[in-house]
Backbone bond lengths (Angstrom), bond angles and torsions (degrees), N, CA, C in turn:
res aa  C-N    CA-C-N  psi(-1)  N-CA   C-N-CA  omega(-1)  CA-C   N-CA-C  phi
1 M - - - 1.437 - - 1.532 110.79 -
2 F 1.330 115.86 -34.85 1.463 118.71 179.04 1.522 110.58 -64.87
3 A 1.329 117.17 -43.73 1.468 120.74 178.63 1.528 110.32 -62.88
4 W 1.323 116.66 -38.57 1.464 121.06 177.94 1.524 110.02 -62.31
5 A 1.345 116.79 -42.05 1.458 120.90 179.16 1.530 111.02 -64.02
6 I 1.322 116.42 -37.96 1.463 119.86 178.07 1.526 110.28 -64.96
7 R 1.331 116.19 -46.23 1.474 119.41 179.49 1.526 111.62 -59.87
8 R 1.330 116.66 -34.95 1.469 120.77 179.82 1.524 112.25 -84.14
9 R 1.340 116.52 -9.06 1.470 122.60 -176.37 1.538 110.84 57.38
10 D 1.335 115.08 41.00 1.460 122.43 -178.65 1.531 108.75 -98.39
11 I 1.324 115.53 98.80 1.459 122.02 -174.71 1.527 111.64 -61.16
12 S 1.325 117.99 -44.66 1.462 119.40 -177.85 1.529 111.41 -64.83
13 E 1.327 117.13 -37.25 1.470 120.33 177.10 1.527 110.39 -67.66
14 M 1.333 116.82 -40.01 1.469 120.10 178.47 1.526 110.73 -60.18
15 L 1.329 117.10 -47.48 1.456 120.97 179.68 1.529 111.09 -63.23
16 G 1.329 115.90 -41.84 1.456 120.11 177.87 1.517 111.97 -62.43
17 Q 1.319 116.60 -39.83 1.465 120.65 179.57 1.524 111.36 -69.46
18 L 1.315 117.23 -36.88 1.469 119.56 176.54 1.527 110.87 -60.93
19 L 1.333 116.05 -42.57 1.466 119.76 177.28 1.524 111.01 -63.43
20 R 1.334 116.61 -40.06 1.469 120.30 179.93 1.526 110.90 -67.09
21 I 1.331 117.34 -37.67 1.473 121.11 179.16 1.530 109.89 -64.24
22 I 1.312 116.03 -44.87 1.469 119.97 178.58 1.526 110.16 -63.23
23 G 1.321 116.86 -45.21 1.461 120.69 178.89 1.517 112.43 -62.50
24 A 1.327 116.45 -40.45 1.468 120.57 -179.07 1.516 111.52 -64.95
25 A 1.326 116.72 -31.69 1.461 119.89 179.03 1.526 110.96 -62.19
26 F 1.311 116.94 -29.32 1.461 120.94 -179.49 1.531 112.81 -96.47
27 K 1.328 117.40 -34.89 1.464 120.85 -175.28 1.522 113.51 -80.90
28 T 1.317 118.38 -36.26 1.462 121.40 -175.25 1.527 113.03 -60.81
29 P 1.328 119.66 -46.71 1.474 118.95 -178.39 1.533 114.12 -61.61
30 I 1.323 117.30 -24.31 1.467 118.96 -179.82 1.529 112.52 -104.24
31 G 1.330 117.24 11.71 1.461 122.07 172.73 1.510 115.79 76.36
32 L 1.310 118.65 30.22 1.462 120.97 -179.27 1.525 113.52 -102.25
33 V 1.311 117.48 28.84 1.457 120.83 178.45 1.528 108.09 -89.52
34 P 1.339 118.42 122.03 1.458 120.53 -177.19 1.529 112.48 -72.78
35 T 1.310 116.00 138.42 1.461 122.82 -179.81 1.524 111.24 -65.27
36 G 1.322 116.55 134.11 1.455 122.03 172.53 1.515 115.82 78.69
37 N 1.319 118.72 -0.87 1.461 121.00 -177.57 1.524 109.51 -65.73
38 T 1.331 116.62 130.45 1.462 121.86 -175.12 1.521 113.63 -75.58
39 G 1.316 117.83 -20.95 1.455 121.07 176.45 1.506 115.62 90.38
40 G 1.316 118.17 1.13 1.461 119.94 177.24 1.510 110.88 -74.23
41 S 1.322 117.37 151.39 1.461 119.66 -178.70 1.524 111.96 -72.24
42 N 1.338 117.16 -10.34 1.461 120.03 177.48 1.534 111.70 -87.73
43 V 1.339 117.51 4.02 1.459 123.32 178.25 1.524 107.70 -118.78
44 S 1.320 116.71 133.62 1.462 119.76 178.29 1.522 110.30 -56.37
45 P 1.328 117.97 134.48 1.463 119.80 179.32 1.534 112.82 -67.45
46 F 1.335 117.48 -8.83 1.461 121.71 -179.93 1.529 112.66 -102.01
47 K 1.336 117.27 -6.08 1.461 121.51 -174.52 1.532 111.59 -80.56
48 K 1.336 115.36 128.35 1.458 120.53 172.96 1.531 107.35 -86.37
49 I 1.322 116.31 136.95 1.459 121.84 -178.94 1.525 107.57 -122.65
50 P 1.344 117.68 131.62 1.462 119.38 179.96 1.532 111.94 -60.05
51 I 1.328 116.39 139.38 1.454 121.90 178.10 1.526 107.70 -91.81
52 P 1.348 118.72 127.64 1.465 120.85 178.92 1.535 111.06 -57.78
53 S 1.319 116.31 147.26 1.471 121.45 -174.66 1.533 112.78 -59.11
54 D 1.339 118.12 -35.66 1.464 119.05 179.93 1.528 111.50 -66.31
55 L 1.333 116.81 -34.68 1.457 119.65 177.69 1.528 111.43 -75.89
56 K 1.335 117.10 -32.77 1.462 120.24 176.32 1.523 110.33 -59.54
57 T 1.338 116.17 -40.36 1.466 120.85 179.42 1.526 110.43 -61.16
58 I 1.315 116.46 -43.68 1.461 120.93 179.70 1.527 110.22 -65.65
59 L 1.320 117.06 -44.15 1.463 120.74 -178.23 1.527 112.10 -64.11
60 K 1.317 117.80 -31.36 1.462 120.67 178.90 1.522 111.49 -66.86
61 T 1.325 117.97 -25.81 1.474 120.80 -178.82 1.526 112.52 -84.41
62 V 1.319 117.06 -13.65 1.464 121.22 -178.82 1.521 109.41 -83.71
63 K 1.318 116.13 134.75 1.465 120.44 177.16 1.517 108.26 -97.16
64 Y 1.319 115.68 123.14 1.463 121.38 -178.44 1.513 110.19 -89.17
65 K 1.320 116.00 139.71 1.460 121.58 174.98 1.531 107.52 -91.54
66 R 1.307 116.67 127.60 1.476 120.47 178.29 1.474 109.73 -130.34
């Protein structure tokens, strides 16, 4: 999303993405990443967003490395 903001020359999106990157560095290791969040700076980084059923099916087939 940050690269997309740079390509669009969208200053507010760039600043929002920088804040999200910093926040993610601290929240991800302790499991505080909200499910389904699109990652745009116009969406609260704490908001959970429902995942559409067709995407849920795809995600169930993916094996995560932990």
